[in-house]
All heavy atoms as an XYZ file, in Angstrom:
964
protein
N      72.134     51.587    155.307
C      72.961     51.370    154.134
C      72.353     50.248    153.294
O      71.825     49.291    153.819
C      74.371     51.034    154.544
C      75.057     52.154    155.335
S      75.191     53.682    154.428
C      76.777     53.485    153.692
N      72.490     50.350    152.001
C      71.810     49.446    151.069
C      72.825     48.862    150.076
O      73.695     49.569    149.576
C      70.719     50.211    150.299
O      69.829     50.789    151.243
C      69.945     49.294    149.403
N      72.649     47.589    149.774
C      73.452     46.941    148.756
C      72.660     46.903    147.442
O      71.434     47.029    147.447
C      73.791     45.502    149.180
C      74.980     45.465    150.082
C      75.029     45.849    151.387
C      76.298     45.066    149.717
N      76.306     45.688    151.873
C      77.097     45.203    150.856
C      76.870     44.575    148.556
C      78.460     44.890    150.866
C      78.202     44.251    148.547
C      78.989     44.419    149.697
N      73.392     46.732    146.344
C      72.779     46.677    145.018
C      73.215     45.390    144.328
O      74.404     45.070    144.334
C      73.174     47.889    144.153
C      72.439     47.852    142.811
C      72.912     49.208    144.869
N      72.276     44.698    143.727
C      72.569     43.557    142.871
C      72.505     44.038    141.437
O      71.521     44.676    141.025
C      71.562     42.407    143.097
C      71.725     41.309    142.040
C      71.736     41.823    144.498
N      73.563     43.771    140.677
C      73.645     44.221    139.295
C      73.764     42.999    138.380
O      74.836     42.397    138.266
C      74.872     45.161    139.097
C      74.985     45.588    137.637
C      74.778     46.379    140.018
N      72.640     42.612    137.729
C      72.719     41.506    136.781
C      73.555     41.924    135.557
O      73.264     42.938    134.932
C      71.259     41.275    136.381
C      70.434     42.021    137.372
C      71.289     43.130    137.896
N      74.585     41.142    135.269
C      75.477     41.461    134.144
C      75.871     40.187    133.393
O      76.931     40.146    132.767
C      76.712     42.196    134.638
N      75.020     39.177    133.461
C      75.349     37.900    132.824
C      74.839     37.819    131.393
O      75.135     36.863    130.694
C      74.797     36.732    133.638
N      74.111     38.843    130.952
C      73.535     38.809    129.615
C      74.582     38.918    128.526
O      75.631     39.532    128.699
N      74.262     38.346    127.393
C      75.154     38.388    126.224
C      74.762     39.509    125.283
O      75.462     39.776    124.294
C      75.100     37.054    125.488
C      75.608     35.891    126.300
C      75.551     34.602    125.499
N      74.350     34.434    124.686
C      73.219     33.877    125.125
N      73.129     33.448    126.352
N      72.196     33.763    124.312
N      73.632     40.142    125.527
C      73.183     41.217    124.639
C      72.753     40.699    123.284
O      72.966     41.364    122.263
N      72.125     39.523    123.233
C      71.742     38.901    121.956
C      70.799     39.804    121.159
O      70.949     39.915    119.948
C      71.086     37.543    122.228
N      69.845     40.434    121.814
C      68.918     41.316    121.090
C      69.624     42.542    120.581
O      69.285     43.098    119.552
C      67.754     41.734    121.992
C      66.794     40.603    122.298
C      65.726     41.066    123.220
N      66.379     41.498    124.465
C      65.777     42.039    125.495
N      64.502     42.280    125.460
N      66.431     42.377    126.582
N      70.645     42.983    121.313
C      71.408     44.175    120.936
C      72.316     43.881    119.742
O      72.533     44.723    118.887
C      72.225     44.645    122.134
C      73.044     45.881    121.870
C      72.437     47.114    121.825
C      74.399     45.793    121.690
C      73.180     48.258    121.588
C      75.163     46.926    121.449
C      74.539     48.172    121.397
N      72.841     42.663    119.686
C      73.736     42.271    118.609
C      75.173     42.666    118.938
O      75.461     43.298    119.938
N      76.086     42.295    118.109
C      77.488     42.611    118.327
C      78.220     41.488    119.039
O      77.621     40.568    119.582
N      79.538     41.594    119.010
C      80.373     40.545    119.604
C      80.646     40.767    121.068
O      80.959     39.849    121.796
C      81.687     40.439    118.826
C      81.470     39.956    117.407
C      82.786     39.730    116.681
O      83.795     39.482    117.327
O      82.749     39.810    115.436
N      80.552     42.004    121.511
C      80.813     42.358    122.913
C      79.471     42.640    123.588
O      78.667     43.419    123.053
C      81.722     43.606    123.011
C      81.914     44.035    124.448
C      83.065     43.321    122.353
N      79.198     42.023    124.763
C      77.950     42.343    125.457
C      77.843     43.846    125.720
O      78.851     44.506    126.010
C      78.080     41.557    126.758
C      79.025     40.453    126.447
C      80.005     41.034    125.461
N      76.636     44.371    125.642
C      76.467     45.827    125.708
C      76.997     46.439    126.997
O      77.449     47.576    126.999
C      75.019     46.242    125.456
C      74.035     45.761    126.453
C      72.631     46.174    126.022
C      71.617     45.527    126.931
N      70.246     45.783    126.502
N      77.003     45.700    128.117
C      77.502     46.267    129.367
C      79.006     46.551    129.309
O      79.534     47.277    130.146
C      77.176     45.376    130.558
C      77.792     43.995    130.545
C      76.879     42.969    129.935
O      76.068     43.261    129.058
N      77.011     41.714    130.370
N      79.700     46.015    128.302
C      81.124     46.247    128.163
C      81.503     47.171    127.007
O      82.671     47.420    126.748
C      81.868     44.914    128.008
C      81.774     44.053    129.243
C      81.093     42.861    129.228
C      82.362     44.467    130.437
C      80.979     42.074    130.374
C      82.273     43.681    131.585
C      81.583     42.498    131.538
O      81.492     41.734    132.673
N      80.496     47.695    126.320
C      80.793     48.640    125.249
C      81.434     49.897    125.815
O      81.153     50.304    126.953
C      79.515     48.997    124.490
C      78.893     47.866    123.688
C      77.592     48.318    123.055
C      79.865     47.364    122.625
N      82.279     50.536    125.036
C      82.999     51.717    125.469
C      82.067     52.930    125.468
O      81.346     53.193    124.511
C      84.180     51.967    124.535
C      85.004     53.127    124.990
O      85.923     52.932    125.800
O      84.731     54.254    124.533
N      82.119     53.697    126.558
C      81.410     54.955    126.668
C      82.371     55.943    127.338
O      82.746     55.759    128.506
C      80.134     54.811    127.506
C      79.350     56.092    127.756
C      78.804     56.668    126.455
C      78.205     55.832    128.738
N      82.821     56.887    126.568
C      83.759     57.907    127.074
C      85.022     57.277    127.654
O      85.534     57.698    128.690
C      83.084     58.792    128.117
C      81.821     59.540    127.634
C      81.150     60.255    128.794
C      82.177     60.530    126.521
N      85.518     56.245    126.991
C      86.785     55.628    127.386
C      86.703     54.596    128.483
O      87.734     54.080    128.923
N      85.497     54.298    128.940
C      85.323     53.269    129.985
C      84.166     52.368    129.608
O      83.243     52.794    128.919
C      85.020     53.937    131.338
C      86.149     54.811    131.851
C      85.878     55.324    133.239
N      84.725     56.219    133.228
C      84.220     56.778    134.333
N      84.748     56.565    135.489
N      83.164     57.561    134.241
N      84.177     51.122    130.100
C      83.054     50.236    129.786
C      81.758     50.755    130.437
O      81.792     51.334    131.538
C      83.470     48.883    130.374
C      84.640     49.120    131.220
C      85.211     50.466    130.886
N      80.665     50.554    129.768
C      79.356     50.987    130.249
C      79.114     50.570    131.705
O      78.641     51.358    132.519
C      78.293     50.359    129.343
C      76.933     50.976    129.267
C      77.014     52.399    128.717
C      76.046     50.144    128.354
N      79.470     49.344    132.047
C      79.245     48.843    133.394
C      80.004     49.649    134.443
O      79.541     49.800    135.571
C      79.556     47.325    133.501
C      79.042     46.771    134.839
C      81.045     47.054    133.307
C      79.121     45.266    134.937
N      81.144     50.190    134.077
C      81.889     51.004    135.044
C      81.105     52.278    135.390
O      81.039     52.675    136.557
C      83.271     51.363    134.521
C      84.078     52.154    135.542
C      85.489     52.472    135.088
O      85.952     51.925    134.064
O      86.139     53.282    135.790
N      80.525     52.900    134.395
C      79.706     54.093    134.660
C      78.523     53.721    135.571
O      78.210     54.460    136.506
C      79.172     54.662    133.326
C      80.228     55.215    132.457
N      80.760     56.481    132.610
C      80.868     54.664    131.373
C      81.664     56.707    131.673
N      81.749     55.621    130.918
N      77.910     52.575    135.312
C      76.790     52.118    136.128
C      77.216     51.906    137.569
O      76.589     52.427    138.503
C      76.199     50.817    135.539
O      75.764     51.045    134.206
C      75.060     50.290    136.390
N      78.291     51.151    137.754
C      78.732     50.841    139.109
C      79.183     52.074    139.855
O      78.860     52.257    141.046
C      79.859     49.789    139.068
C      79.473     48.420    138.518
C      80.683     47.505    138.459
C      78.354     47.797    139.338
N      79.925     52.942    139.207
C      80.370     54.167    139.876
C      79.174     55.057    140.254
O      79.169     55.652    141.335
C      81.360     54.925    138.997
C      82.721     54.271    138.942
C      83.746     55.164    138.253
N      85.020     54.491    138.135
C      85.928     54.378    139.106
N      85.688     54.915    140.290
N      87.063     53.746    138.910
N      78.181     55.139    139.379
C      76.996     55.915    139.694
C      76.259     55.388    140.921
O      75.834     56.145    141.776
N      76.156     54.067    141.008
C      75.490     53.452    142.172
C      76.303     53.602    143.438
O      75.798     53.938    144.487
C      75.232     51.975    141.874
C      74.223     51.659    140.782
C      74.338     50.202    140.360
C      72.813     51.976    141.264
N      77.619     53.344    143.338
C      78.467     53.343    144.518
C      78.821     54.739    145.012
O      79.215     54.899    146.167
C      79.736     52.551    144.231
C      79.507     51.052    144.068
C      80.749     50.367    143.502
C      79.091     50.415    145.376
N      78.689     55.743    144.181
C      79.003     57.124    144.626
C      77.976     57.644    145.619
O      78.265     58.561    146.368
C      79.070     58.043    143.404
N      76.785     57.045    145.634
C      75.760     57.524    146.557
C      76.104     57.125    148.003
O      76.490     55.985    148.248
C      74.387     56.961    146.179
C      73.278     57.695    146.833
N      72.905     57.456    148.143
C      72.485     58.696    146.386
C      71.924     58.260    148.461
N      71.644     59.043    147.401
N      75.972     58.051    148.938
C      76.361     57.758    150.320
C      75.542     56.653    150.990
O      76.016     56.039    151.969
C      76.186     59.086    151.060
C      75.352     59.930    150.162
C      75.542     59.437    148.772
N      74.335     56.355    150.492
C      73.525     55.312    151.130
C      73.757     53.931    150.542
O      73.165     52.969    150.991
C      72.024     55.678    150.979
O      71.734     56.813    151.738
N      74.650     53.830    149.565
C      74.962     52.530    148.967
C      76.195     51.962    149.658
O      77.218     52.613    149.742
C      75.234     52.676    147.450
O      74.091     53.287    146.834
C      75.480     51.322    146.815
N      76.057     50.725    150.127
C      77.149     50.063    150.842
C      78.100     49.303    149.931
O      79.291     49.209    150.209
C      76.596     49.081    151.878
O      75.771     49.730    152.795
N      77.563     48.706    148.873
C      78.364     47.896    147.963
C      77.488     47.273    146.911
O      76.258     47.445    146.942
N      78.097     46.571    145.974
C      77.364     45.884    144.901
C      77.791     44.444    144.770
O      78.940     44.097    145.082
C      77.530     46.602    143.533
C      76.971     48.005    143.552
C      78.950     46.577    143.056
N      76.872     43.638    144.299
C      77.148     42.279    143.869
C      76.818     42.235    142.396
O      75.687     42.521    141.996
C      76.325     41.223    144.647
C      76.588     39.842    144.075
C      76.625     41.268    146.122
N      77.808     41.892    141.570
C      77.613     41.814    140.136
C      77.513     40.352    139.737
O      78.409     39.558    140.017
C      78.796     42.489    139.374
C      78.558     42.449    137.884
C      79.009     43.919    139.861
N      76.396     39.991    139.121
C      76.188     38.617    138.656
C      76.685     38.508    137.231
O      76.142     39.128    136.318
C      74.698     38.265    138.733
N      77.747     37.730    137.037
C      78.430     37.605    135.741
C      78.126     36.272    135.086
O      77.784     35.291    135.748
C      79.942     37.694    135.966
C      80.466     38.979    136.605
C      81.917     38.810    137.027
C      80.284     40.136    135.647
N      78.310     36.240    133.772
C      78.186     34.964    133.064
C      79.424     34.113    133.375
O      80.485     34.657    133.689
C      78.037     35.195    131.564
O      79.203     35.779    131.038
N      79.289     32.814    133.293
C      80.445     31.952    133.549
C      81.607     32.295    132.605
O      81.372     32.529    131.422
C      79.915     30.539    133.292
C      78.439     30.649    133.402
C      78.089     32.046    132.973
N      82.790     32.331    133.135
C      83.996     32.590    132.338
C      83.909     33.891    131.543
O      84.347     33.925    130.381
C      84.299     31.410    131.413
C      84.407     30.119    132.171
O      85.066     30.045    133.199
N      83.728     29.091    131.696
N      83.370     34.914    132.130
C      83.214     36.214    131.454
C      84.611     36.781    131.133
O      85.358     37.152    132.031
C      82.475     37.173    132.369
C      82.148     38.506    131.722
O      82.903     38.949    130.840
O      81.154     39.129    132.126
N      84.973     36.859    129.843
C      86.312     37.332    129.494
C      86.471     38.856    129.549
O      87.585     39.356    129.462
C      86.474     36.845    128.047
C      85.089     36.873    127.496
C      84.192     36.481    128.659
N      85.380     39.585    129.729
C      85.424     41.028    129.698
C      85.471     41.670    131.076
O      85.825     42.852    131.196
C      84.204     41.579    128.939
C      84.061     41.019    127.563
N      84.884     41.384    126.513
C      83.203     40.093    127.064
C      84.526     40.732    125.439
N      83.526     39.941    125.736
N      85.111     40.950    132.128
C      85.069     41.512    133.473
C      86.472     41.965    133.884
O      87.410     41.190    133.866
C      84.517     40.506    134.458
C      84.525     40.982    135.867
C      85.298     40.497    136.888
C      83.755     42.039    136.431
N      85.038     41.179    138.052
C      84.099     42.155    137.792
C      82.798     42.927    135.921
C      83.515     43.089    138.659
C      82.229     43.857    136.774
C      82.598     43.935    138.124
N      86.628     43.250    134.259
C      87.948     43.769    134.590
C      88.489     43.354    135.958
O      89.624     43.648    136.286
C      87.788     45.285    134.517
C      86.361     45.558    134.266
C      85.615     44.275    134.146
N      87.679     42.674    136.740
C      88.149     42.177    138.025
C      88.102     43.163    139.181
O      88.805     42.982    140.173
N      87.271     44.163    139.078
C      87.188     45.148    140.187
C      86.792     44.469    141.484
O      85.911     43.598    141.491
C      86.135     46.223    139.888
C      86.445     47.104    138.741
C      87.566     47.866    138.547
C      85.631     47.351    137.603
N      87.478     48.543    137.363
C      86.293     48.259    136.767
C      84.375     46.875    137.205
C      85.749     48.710    135.576
C      83.839     47.322    136.018
C      84.525     48.231    135.225
N      87.413     44.872    142.557
C      87.050     44.404    143.898
C      86.510     45.535    144.740
O      85.901     45.319    145.770
C      88.257     43.760    144.556
C      88.793     42.633    143.664
C      89.898     41.895    144.284
N      89.272     40.606    144.644
C      89.673     39.887    145.634
N      90.669     40.243    146.389
N      89.067     38.745    145.902
N      86.731     46.766    144.243
C      86.211     47.956    144.904
C      86.158     49.087    143.881
O      86.974     49.143    142.962
C      87.073     48.372    146.086
N      85.187     49.967    144.026
C      85.060     51.195    143.255
C      84.467     52.236    144.188
O      83.628     51.878    145.032
C      84.161     51.012    142.031
C      84.704     50.200    140.857
C      83.599     49.915    139.852
C      85.847     50.908    140.181
N      84.862     53.462    144.027
C      84.332     54.536    144.867
C      84.547     54.216    146.367
O      83.775     54.636    147.208
C      82.861     54.800    144.582
C      82.536     55.191    143.163
C      83.107     56.538    142.756
O      83.187     57.445    143.596
O      83.514     56.675    141.572
N      85.587     53.425    146.649
C      85.891     53.086    148.044
C      84.942     52.082    148.672
O      84.927     51.909    149.885
N      84.124     51.404    147.851
C      83.141     50.453    148.360
C      83.335     49.112    147.666
O      83.830     49.030    146.542
C      81.719     50.966    148.121
C      81.473     52.264    148.895
C      80.103     52.817    148.603
C      79.904     54.137    149.326
N      78.617     54.744    148.975
N      82.913     48.013    148.328
C      83.172     46.681    147.786
C      82.342     46.364    146.538
O      81.175     46.731    146.417
C      82.791     45.743    148.922
C      81.919     46.526    149.832
C      82.278     47.974    149.651
N      83.014     45.646    145.620
C      82.375     45.089    144.435
C      82.596     43.578    144.528
O      83.715     43.108    144.383
C      82.996     45.656    143.125
C      82.389     44.958    141.912
C      82.813     47.161    143.057
N      81.530     42.860    144.793
C      81.582     41.404    144.861
C      81.015     40.841    143.569
O      80.244     41.510    142.875
C      80.773     40.889    146.041
C      81.087     41.506    147.410
C      80.161     40.915    148.477
C      82.536     41.309    147.763
N      81.372     39.613    143.247
C      80.836     38.985    142.047
C      80.295     37.612    142.393
O      80.672     36.994    143.403
C      81.884     38.842    140.925
O      82.974     38.066    141.412
C      82.364     40.206    140.458
N      79.403     37.142    141.546
C      78.898     35.783    141.644
C      78.569     35.339    140.233
O      78.574     36.145    139.294
C      77.648     35.725    142.554
S      76.213     36.577    141.859
N      78.299     34.065    140.064
C      77.922     33.546    138.759
C      76.429     33.746    138.569
O      75.623     33.310    139.383
C      78.253     32.054    138.630
C      78.028     31.537    137.233
S      78.510     29.806    137.016
C      80.216     29.882    137.493
N      76.084     34.436    137.486
C      74.676     34.663    137.163
C      74.075     33.442    136.514
O      74.720     32.408    136.365
N      72.814     33.583    136.105
C      72.113     32.462    135.508
C      71.705     32.725    134.077
O      72.055     33.765    133.498
N      70.945     31.819    133.541
C      70.498     31.909    132.154
C      69.456     32.987    131.932
O      69.326     33.495    130.817
N      68.714     33.352    132.951
C      67.698     34.382    132.870
C      68.014     35.467    133.902
O      68.665     35.189    134.906
C      66.300     33.802    133.146
C      65.890     32.680    132.218
C      65.670     33.154    130.795
O      65.268     34.328    130.611
O      65.928     32.366    129.865
N      67.497     36.656    133.660
C      67.738     37.770    134.588
C      67.338     37.405    136.015
O      68.043     37.690    136.977
C      67.027     39.026    134.121
C      67.315     40.240    134.980
C      66.604     41.477    134.490
N      66.656     41.653    133.052
C      67.632     42.303    132.417
N      68.607     42.859    133.098
N      67.618     42.406    131.104
N      66.185     36.768    136.160
C      65.699     36.384    137.503
C      66.698     35.462    138.194
O      66.916     35.563    139.412
C      64.328     35.741    137.421
N      67.320     34.557    137.433
C      68.308     33.651    138.013
C      69.534     34.442    138.496
O      70.102     34.134    139.549
C      68.760     32.603    136.977
C      67.618     31.755    136.471
O      66.726     31.414    137.262
O      67.629     31.437    135.268
N      69.938     35.441    137.731
C      71.089     36.275    138.129
C      70.757     37.122    139.363
O      71.602     37.280    140.232
C      71.506     37.179    136.963
O      72.030     36.409    135.911
N      69.547     37.643    139.418
C      69.155     38.423    140.605
C      69.167     37.540    141.836
O      69.710     37.913    142.875
C      67.784     39.080    140.401
C      67.272     39.706    141.702
C      67.855     40.134    139.297
N      68.595     36.336    141.728
C      68.617     35.416    142.866
C      70.045     35.066    143.270
O      70.373     35.071    144.459
C      67.837     34.134    142.526
C      67.829     33.075    143.626
C      67.229     33.620    144.924
C      67.068     31.830    143.154
N      70.903     34.794    142.302
C      72.307     34.482    142.612
C      72.961     35.657    143.341
O      73.727     35.470    144.296
C      73.077     34.130    141.334
N      72.666     36.882    142.881
C      73.214     38.066    143.535
C      72.710     38.214    144.968
O      73.480     38.550    145.881
N      71.439     37.954    145.180
C      70.883     38.040    146.530
C      71.540     37.000    147.453
O      71.865     37.296    148.598
C      69.367     37.823    146.500
C      68.552     38.944    145.859
C      67.097     38.516    145.693
C      68.652     40.230    146.679
N      71.735     35.821    146.931
C      72.375     34.759    147.724
C      73.846     35.038    147.998
O      74.426     34.505    148.952
C      72.204     33.413    147.030
C      70.769     32.912    146.919
C      70.702     31.642    146.065
C      70.166     32.675    148.308
N      74.466     35.881    147.173
C      75.896     36.213    147.330
C      76.141     37.445    148.214
O      77.292     37.801    148.448
C      76.524     36.416    145.964
N      75.076     38.047    148.713
C      75.257     39.218    149.590
C      76.058     38.805    150.828
O      75.944     37.668    151.301
C      73.906     39.784    150.021
C      73.114     40.509    148.940
C      71.676     40.734    149.405
C      73.778     41.839    148.590
N      76.850     39.710    151.372
C      77.609     39.380    152.585
C      76.669     39.012    153.746
O      75.520     39.486    153.806
C      78.355     40.670    152.905
C      78.326     41.481    151.662
C      77.097     41.068    150.914
N      77.172     38.203    154.651
C      76.390     37.802    155.820
C      75.980     38.993    156.688
O      75.008     38.917    157.426
C      77.168     36.794    156.676
C      77.332     35.455    155.958
O      76.520     35.160    155.053
O      78.270     34.727    156.320
N      76.712     40.091    156.566
C      76.398     41.273    157.372
C      75.121     41.995    156.932
O      74.593     42.832    157.635
C      77.580     42.256    157.327
O      77.802     42.684    155.983
N      74.614     41.650    155.738
C      73.376     42.262    155.241
C      72.198     41.550    155.910
O      72.047     40.341    155.793
C      73.272     42.156    153.700
C      71.953     42.746    153.222
C      74.451     42.851    153.047
N      71.397     42.324    156.630
C      70.242     41.759    157.348
C      69.274     41.101    156.374
O      69.117     41.535    155.233
C      69.537     42.855    158.133
N      68.641     40.040    156.817
C      67.689     39.299    155.973
C      66.510     40.169    155.536
O      65.893     39.930    154.523
C      67.162     38.062    156.701
C      68.246     37.067    157.049
C      68.888     36.494    155.793
C      69.961     35.509    156.165
N      70.897     35.262    155.096
N      66.184     41.213    156.322
C      65.050     42.082    155.967
C      65.514     43.421    155.399
O      64.721     44.349    155.282
C      64.140     42.299    157.174
C      64.849     42.989    158.341
O      66.088     43.134    158.305
O      64.141     43.387    159.277
N      66.777     43.503    154.994
C      67.304     44.757    154.433
C      66.793     44.948    153.011
O      66.542     44.000    152.290
C      68.839     44.724    154.432
N      66.647     46.212    152.619
C      66.316     46.535    151.252
C      67.555     46.303    150.386
O      68.664     46.654    150.771
C      65.888     47.997    151.110
C      64.562     48.282    151.704
C      64.306     49.015    152.831
C      63.294     47.827    151.234
N      62.972     49.055    153.071
C      62.314     48.348    152.105
C      62.886     47.069    150.155
C      60.961     48.103    151.934
C      61.537     46.825    149.971
C      60.602     47.341    150.852
N      67.339     45.729    149.207
C      68.404     45.527    148.235
C      67.894     46.059    146.909
O      66.794     45.686    146.474
C      68.787     44.041    148.105
C      69.828     43.842    147.005
C      69.288     43.475    149.436
N      68.650     46.929    146.288
C      68.287     47.448    144.977
C      68.753     46.482    143.897
O      69.760     45.794    144.086
C      68.918     48.817    144.730
C      68.608     49.934    145.717
C      69.276     51.214    145.256
C      67.123     50.143    145.877
N      68.060     46.485    142.777
C      68.478     45.732    141.598
C      68.553     46.736    140.456
O      67.591     47.470    140.211
C      67.492     44.596    141.258
C      67.924     43.886    139.971
C      67.375     43.611    142.416
N      69.714     46.787    139.796
C      69.887     47.742    138.705
C      70.681     47.084    137.590
O      71.734     46.507    137.813
C      70.632     48.989    139.211
C      70.659     50.090    138.197
N      69.593     50.940    137.998
C      71.622     50.452    137.311
C      69.900     51.810    137.034
N      71.127     51.516    136.606
N      70.190     47.192    136.355
C      70.793     46.561    135.211
C      72.173     47.146    134.901
O      72.367     48.362    134.964
C      69.885     46.732    134.002
C      70.327     45.911    132.827
O      70.047     44.704    132.823
O      70.962     46.472    131.921
N      73.111     46.291    134.538
C      74.495     46.693    134.264
C      74.605     47.663    133.100
O      75.493     48.505    133.059
C      75.352     45.469    133.994
N      73.696     47.555    132.142
C      73.781     48.374    130.936
C      72.897     49.628    131.009
O      72.477     50.163    129.997
C      73.386     47.533    129.710
N      72.655     50.101    132.220
C      71.864     51.331    132.418
C      72.715     52.309    133.233
O      72.581     52.417    134.446
C      70.551     51.024    133.164
C      69.677     49.997    132.488
C      69.062     50.502    131.200
N      68.208     49.518    130.578
C      68.559     48.741    129.565
N      69.764     48.832    129.048
N      67.740     47.864    129.047
N      73.606     53.040    132.558
C      74.577     53.888    133.274
C      74.072     55.245    133.714
O      74.775     55.929    134.450
C      75.690     54.056    132.231
C      74.950     54.065    130.932
C      73.851     53.037    131.117
N      72.892     55.625    133.319
C      72.426     57.000    133.572
C      71.715     57.147    134.913
O      70.717     57.855    135.020
C      71.565     57.468    132.427
S      72.476     57.549    130.865
N      72.220     56.487    135.934
C      71.619     56.588    137.255
C      72.065     57.904    137.904
O      73.249     58.242    137.865
C      71.977     55.373    138.144
C      71.204     55.379    139.444
C      73.460     55.252    138.396
C      69.783     54.949    139.280
N      71.108     58.653    138.408
C      71.411     59.942    139.013
C      71.319     59.838    140.528
O      70.429     59.148    141.057
C      70.423     61.005    138.513
C      70.537     61.282    137.047
C      69.520     62.320    136.626
C      69.606     62.555    135.128
N      68.556     63.445    134.667
N      72.205     60.523    141.216
C      72.224     60.513    142.679
C      70.891     60.996    143.232
O      70.381     60.440    144.206
C      73.364     61.390    143.172
O      73.431     61.342    144.577
N      70.288     62.007    142.601
C      69.004     62.519    143.058
C      67.922     61.449    142.973
O      67.092     61.299    143.876
C      68.599     63.740    142.224
C      67.232     64.307    142.580
S      66.774     65.746    141.579
C      66.793     65.056    139.921
N      67.948     60.647    141.916
C      66.961     59.575    141.779
C      67.154     58.515    142.858
O      66.197     58.011    143.428
C      67.057     58.932    140.397
C      66.626     59.870    139.282
O      65.827     60.810    139.555
O      67.081     59.671    138.136
N      68.399     58.178    143.149
C      68.676     57.229    144.219
C      68.209     57.794    145.573
O      67.620     57.068    146.378
C      70.167     56.884    144.299
C      70.674     55.926    143.215
C      72.190     55.821    143.275
C      70.024     54.570    143.354
N      68.451     59.077    145.814
C      68.015     59.685    147.066
C      66.504     59.610    147.217
O      65.984     59.312    148.301
C      68.471     61.156    147.145
O      69.876     61.228    147.247
N      65.777     59.870    146.128
C      64.315     59.772    146.175
C      63.864     58.346    146.410
O      62.917     58.080    147.149
C      63.696     60.339    144.890
C      63.834     61.819    144.800
C      62.928     62.464    143.752
N      62.689     61.661    142.569
C      62.943     62.052    141.322
N      63.448     63.230    141.098
N      62.680     61.267    140.313
N      64.559     57.383    145.808
C      64.225     55.989    146.029
C      64.471     55.586    147.467
O      63.626     54.952    148.100
C      65.036     55.097    145.062
C      64.759     53.607    145.161
C      63.302     53.281    144.790
C      65.692     52.862    144.239
N      65.616     55.963    148.015
C      65.908     55.635    149.407
C      64.901     56.289    150.349
O      64.479     55.675    151.333
C      67.337     56.047    149.784
C      68.401     55.185    149.138
C      69.425     55.757    148.421
C      68.367     53.811    149.263
C      70.398     54.977    147.819
C      69.342     53.006    148.684
C      70.360     53.596    147.962
N      64.474     57.503    150.051
C      63.456     58.169    150.871
C      62.134     57.415    150.788
O      61.448     57.246    151.798
C      63.277     59.626    150.399
N      61.766     56.932    149.611
C      60.532     56.168    149.461
C      60.590     54.868    150.245
O      59.601     54.446    150.843
C      60.267     55.887    147.979
N      61.760     54.236    150.276
C      61.907     52.985    151.028
C      61.708     53.199    152.525
O      61.186     52.326    153.203
C      63.278     52.379    150.773
C      63.516     51.805    149.380
C      64.955     51.346    149.226
C      62.564     50.646    149.107
N      62.087     54.355    153.019
C      61.931     54.646    154.446
C      60.456     54.822    154.826
O      60.065     54.505    155.934
C      62.711     55.918    154.820
C      64.192     55.707    154.853
C      64.906     56.971    155.239
C      66.414     56.749    155.189
N      67.143     57.983    155.449
N      59.660     55.326    153.877
C      58.282     55.636    154.202
C      57.301     54.546    153.745
O      56.132     54.614    154.054
C      57.865     56.983    153.591
O      57.927     56.905    152.182
N      57.745     53.565    152.976
C      56.876     52.543    152.443
C      57.346     51.173    152.892
O      58.437     50.737    152.508
C      56.839     52.603    150.916
C      55.773     51.727    150.314
O      55.480     50.641    150.890
O      55.205     52.080    149.283
N      56.552     50.464    153.675
C      56.999     49.150    154.173
C      57.005     48.063    153.107
O      57.517     46.979    153.350
C      55.975     48.831    155.263
C      54.751     49.570    154.850
C      55.227     50.824    154.168
N      56.461     48.309    151.929
C      56.366     47.301    150.900
C      57.537     47.349    149.945
O      58.156     46.344    149.632
C      55.022     47.443    150.119
C      54.951     46.399    149.014
C      53.854     47.260    151.083
N      57.860     48.530    149.407
C      58.958     48.641    148.457
C      58.816     49.867    147.613
O      57.943     50.687    147.841
N      59.709     49.991    146.651
C      59.700     51.148    145.769
C      60.293     50.756    144.445
O      61.131     49.865    144.360
C      60.504     52.285    146.412
N      59.887     51.454    143.388
C      60.445     51.262    142.059
C      61.002     52.576    141.563
O      60.456     53.609    141.824
C      59.383     50.786    141.059
C      58.837     49.393    141.264
C      57.709     49.117    140.274
C      59.909     48.360    141.119
């Protein structure tokens, strides 16, 4: 089973607008919800850690989706800082040598088949997969 770190601390400055792009409405739900549900619906995903900006007024407060845990942590000023914060916030039950996926909050078009291929690649490659 694999956990996913989802950096979501960005303000979407390059995108523009008053609402960060991960919270824009898509089919009646925030973009990030589509992303998280897509990741968590896969049977090999155990849970997610979402790295949020401090005092994020848009975060809906999910603690679980698709019957799996949604944890949060405070992200950083750069994406790398948020990924590190997410890795440090993983539950103690996650082995130190476990694979952890990283997927951007504003990328909702994750397909189960793509995740299956990625998980298969991780099993056969001791280094990693993209």
